[in-house]
N, C-alpha and C positions, 0 to 999 in steps of 0.2 A: 843500542839502536835508537835513532831519532825518527820521528814521523811528523808530518805537517799536512794540513788540509786547506783547500780553498774551493770556491765555486764562483762562476761568472755567468750571468744571464746571456743567452744567445737568441732571444726571440727575433724572428724575421719581421719585416715590415708588412703592413697591410697590402694585399694584392699579390704578394709573392707566391710562386707556385708551391703546392704541397705534393709530396711524393708518396707512393705506396700502392696505388691501384692502377688498373687499366681504365681510369676515369679521371678526367681533368678536374682539379680542385685548386682554389686560390684562397689565400688567407683572408678571412672575414673578421677575425678578432682573435683574442687570446683568452682561452679558458683557464689555463694554468701555465706557468712559466717553464721554459726549457733552459737547461744549464749545461755547462761543461764543469765537471767536478774532478779535482785532482788530489791524490794522496801521494806525498813524497816520502821516501825512505832514505836514511843516511847512516851508514855503519862506521863513519869516520874515514873510510878509504874510498868507498863507492857510493854513488847515489842512484836512485831509480824512481820512476814515476809511474803510477797507475792512474789512468785518465779515463773517465766515462763521459760520453757526449750524447746528448738527447737528439740524435738524428737517425734517420732510417738506415741509409747506406752511404758509403763514401767511395769515390774512385781512388785508385792508387795514388794519383798525383796529390790528393789532399792529405793522405797519411804522410806522404813524403814531405809536403810543405809544412805540416804541423811539426814534424820531427826536426826539420831543418831550422825552423824559427826557434824552437825550444833549445836546440843545441847552440845556436848562435847567441841566445840570451843567457844560457846557464852553463854551457860547456858539458852538459850531460851527454854521454854516448847515446846514439840513436837506438842501439839495441837494448838500452835500459829504459826505453820509453814505450809503454804498453797502453795502446789507445783502443777502447772498446766502444762500439756504437750500441745504443739502446734499442734501435730498430723501431722506434715509434713511427706509426703510419699517419700521425698527425703532426709531423714536423716538416721543416723546409726542404725543398729540393736543393741539393748541393751538387753542382756540376750538371751533367747532361742526363735527362730522363730517358730511360730505355723504352718507355711506353708511348711517349709523345715527343714531338720536335720542340722541346723547350729546355731552357737552361737557367741556372741561377745567375744572378747579376754579379759582375765583378766586384761591386761594392760590398755585397753580402759575403762573398768569398773572402775578401780581404778582412772584413770585420770578424769572421769566424776564425781565421788564422790568428789574428791578434788576440782574440778571446782565449783560445787554447794556449797560446804562448803565455798570456798573462796568468791564467790559472796555474800553470806550471811554476812560474816565477813566484806567485803569491804563496803557493804551498811550501816551497823551499824556504821562504821567509818565515813560515810558521813552524819550523822544526822544533820539537821538544823531545826530551827523553821519553821513551815509550817501551811498553811490553806488548806482546801479541798473544791473543787467546782465540781459540776457534771452537766451533760446535757445528753439528749437523742435525737437522731434523727434517720434517716433511710438511708441505702445504698440500692438504688433500682436497680433491674435488674442484680444482680450478684450472687444471691443465689436462688436455685430452689429445690423443692421437687423432689427427684430422684426416687420415686416409682410411677408407672403409672398403671392405669387400661387400659388394651388393649381392642380392639374392640371385641375380642373373649371371654371376661370376665376374662381372666387371669390377673395376676399382675406381672410386671417385674421391676427390678431395673436397671436403666441406659439402656433403651431399644434401644438407638441409636438416633443420630441426624436425623431429618426429616423422622422418621419412620412413614409410613402412617397408621400403625395399632394402634397407640396411640389414646386412647379416652380422658382421662383426668388424671391430677395429683391427687394423694391421699393426699391432704392437702395443706396448705399454709405456705410458709417459714416465719420465723420471721426475718424481715430485720432491726431490731433495732440495732443501734450503741450506746453503752454507753461510755461516755467520763468522765474520772475522772482526773481533773486538780489539781495538788498539787503544790501550789505556795510557794516557799521557800525564806527565807531571805539570801541574799548574796550567792546564789548558783543556779545551774540550776533547773528550774521547771521540774516536772515529769508529763508525760502524760500516763495514762493507758487507753487503748481502748479495749473494748470487743465486739465481734461479733460472730455469730454462723453459720458457714458453713464448710463443709469438706475441709481439707487442702491437696488437691490432684489435683492441677491445673497445675503442672509442668511435672512430670514423668521423665523417663530417669535415667542415672547413674552418673549425676553430682550433688553434694551436693547443696541443696538450702533450704532456710527457707520458700519457697513458698510465698503466698500473704502477710502474716504477716511480713515477712522480708522487702518487698518493702514498706509496710505501715509504719513501724517504721522509715525507712530511709527517706521517704517523709516527715513525720511529723517533724523529727528533722531538716530537711533542711528548711521547710516552717516556722517553729516557732523558731526563733533564741534563743539559750540558753535553750533548752529543751532536755530531755531524754525521750524516749518512750518505752513502753513495751505493749505486746498484751496478752489478756487472751481469751481463746477459750470458747465460749458458747455452748449450746446444739446443736448438728449437726448430730445426728445419721441417719436422713433420708433426709439430704440436701447435695447438692454439687454445683459446679459451672456450671453445664451443662444445657445450654438452648437448649432444643430439637427442637426448631423452631427459629434458629438464623437468623438475617439479614445477607446479604452477607458480610458486613464489620465485623460483629461479628465472623462469621465463618472463615474469612481470617486470624485471629490472632492465630489460633490453628491448630494442626494436629491431626488426628484421631490415637489413640494409639492401642496397641495390643488387648485391650479389648473393642474396639469400642468407647472409651471415648476421646473427644478432650482435648488436654493439650498443654501448651507451657509456656516458660518464659514470653512471651508477654502477655499471658492471666493472669498470676499471677500478673504482674505489673499493668495491667488494673484494677484488683480487688483491689490492694493496693491503686491505685489512687482514685477509687470510694469511698472506705471507708475513706481515708484521706480527700477527698473533703467533705464528709458528716461531719466528725469530725471538720474540719475547719469552716464549715458553722455555727457551734454553739460555737466555741472555745471562742469567745469574749463575749458570753452571758450566760456563765455558772452561776449556782446558788450555793452560799456557803451553805454547810451543816455542822451541828454540828459535830465536830471531837474531842471530849474531852477525852473520855475514851476508852480503848481497853479491849475487852473481847473475849473469844474464847471457842470453845467446839467441841466435836465430838460425834458421835454415830455409832453403828454398827447394820446393819440389815441383816437378813438371807433371801435370795431370792432363791426360790426352783429351782432345776435343771431340765432342759428340756431333760429328757431321753426318748428315743424311741427304746428300745431294740427289739420291735417287727419288726423293720425295719433294724436290724443289718446286716442280711445276704446281703441284697441289698446294704447297705452302704459299707460293706467290699469289695464288687466287684468293686465299684467305686473307693474306696480308693486304692485298689491294682493296678488297671489300671493306675490311676494317678501317683502313686508312681513309677511305672515301666516305666514312660515316654510314656505311650500309651494313652494320653488324646484324641488324634485324633479319637480313637475308640468309644468315648462317643458320644451320639446322639445330643449334642448341642455345641455351640461355644460362644466365647466372654463372655459377662457378664452372660449369662445363664449357661455357663460352670463353671464360678467362683461360681455361686449360687449352682449348683449341687454338686460341689466338697466341698464347705464350709459346706453344709448341711450334706454330708456323713462324713466329718471329725468330725463334732460336734457329730454325733451319735456314731461313733467309739470311740471318746475321752471320752464320758460319759458312756460307757457301764458298767463300774464298779463304777459309781458314780462320784463325791459326791452327796449327797442328796440335798445339798444347797450350795450357794456361799455367803460368808460374804462380804458385801460392807461397806466401811467406808464413812460416811458423815461428812463433815467438815464445820465449819463456823468461820470466823474471823470478829469481829465487831469493826469498827472504828467510834464511835459515832453513828450517824444515817445512816451510810453506812455499809453494810455487804457484805462480800465475801463468797458465799456459794459454796461448791464443792461436786461433785459426781464422783465416779469412773465409768469408762465405757462411753458409748456413747448413751445418752438418745435421744429419738425422740423429735422433736420440741414441740409437744403438751405437753409433760411431763414438759419441761422447762417452758412453758407458765403457766401451772397449779401451779407450785411451786412459780413462781414470783407473780402470782395473789393472792396467799395465804400468802405471806410474810408480817410480821408485820412491816417491815422496810420501811423507806422513799425511800431508794435506795438499790436495791439488784442486785449484780453482780453475776450471776449464771454461774458456769463453769463446764464443763465435764472433764473427764480424769484427775481428781485431787485427789492427796493423796492416791489413791487406784487403783489397777488393776481392770479390769472389762470387760464386754461384751457389745454388742449392747443391749440397753434397749428399746424394741419396746412397743408400746401401745397394750392393750389387743386385740383390733379389728384387728390389722395388722397380727396376727397369722392366722386368717381365710382368710385374703386377700392374703397372701403370699409375695414373694419377698425375695431378698438376706438377708436382715437384720433379718427378722423373722425366716427364715430357718436356718441361721447361729447361732443365739443367743442361748447361753447355759441356758437361763432363761425361766422359765415357764410363760405362759400367766397369767396376774394378778400381776406380779412383779412391774409394773409401779405404781399400787395403793399402794402397800406396801411402795415403795420408796417415793412417794409424801407425804403420811401421816407421815413417819418418818422424812422427812426434815422439814415439818411444825412444828412438835414437837420440833426439835432441834432449829429452828429459834425462836420459842416462848420462849424456855428455856433460850437462850442466850440473848434475849431482856430484860428479867427480871433483 
């Protein structure tokens, strides 16, 4: 097996729109750089690419454009191209914003496509003989379920720090850190790290890769002669917010417009914790067979969550918000975000579609598999997929190769909260997705 690495900077220009909130933001400067990173694999017969991009979300046409450009430049089959978004909320808008009537510029779109293509080309030019080793550990105390049962029986997402009305969290975060160490002959080693929690710990109008940017920098400084990339795991119901922080934990963040604490210091803290966990097992990784590459994809149809019986109510909320009269709505902060997101979903789906097509992806490197889902699945969904995987090592990523929505568990629709109310998918979509991914992984294993 051979492996290669590259990275290309993708910083947007001053004044470009930033995506991630129901609040307009535009680039005022660069706090830390955004990159597209690529790791290439070549077994002598087949090639594959694992690509990570520091953007929040991408529409399907962008994934398709990236793959087409890479295929034309390298000949690599599009099913062998695995593209994961970091989901940073301090990155550029790419395409159309769902919260505001704004779009990215054609010039930036063309620039980004060229950067992704170039990263793929450069990683293939860097191929060296390699072996693959893996390890798993945990990063404790930085990821939290963000959906809470309140004492009045209701469910809220991000109900606020030290809220006395919180009863308990609705679930348990997956704190697993997966480390893939690629040791190469006469070249830099490659570290791939996967962890699943929302990439929204910074905020503001300065470009930042969030905690994964700090993580990659820390790892490259701590382990001489390495290059690092991050892959985002399932995180649809988790984020960085400890609702009962210690005084020192609270001191490194500031409460934002939506009641959520954020800061660069908090992002750096998260990067250090994950890096510390990865370094704790870096010297005791276990070699896995990495002899042959195979890959595949499948498409599943997930039913649309239409509620036209509530359309009149939703249109009123939509009109008030669009007219800049959000202060007239009966809630604020995260509850306002939830109310608006639910209304926008109902309005957006009033004429369909009946279903959404999701692309599932898998790239097998011997006994190691990278599995990808579009959208943002809840932690429990990711756990179920990994438990059913036939592979020794499964790196499961969200926001990969396909546009998508929040993918809540069936039970969360009855519970409530931002994700379930905003999701365009009907209850039961999680079961369809888990079954389809199990079939894909078993097919590619054969």
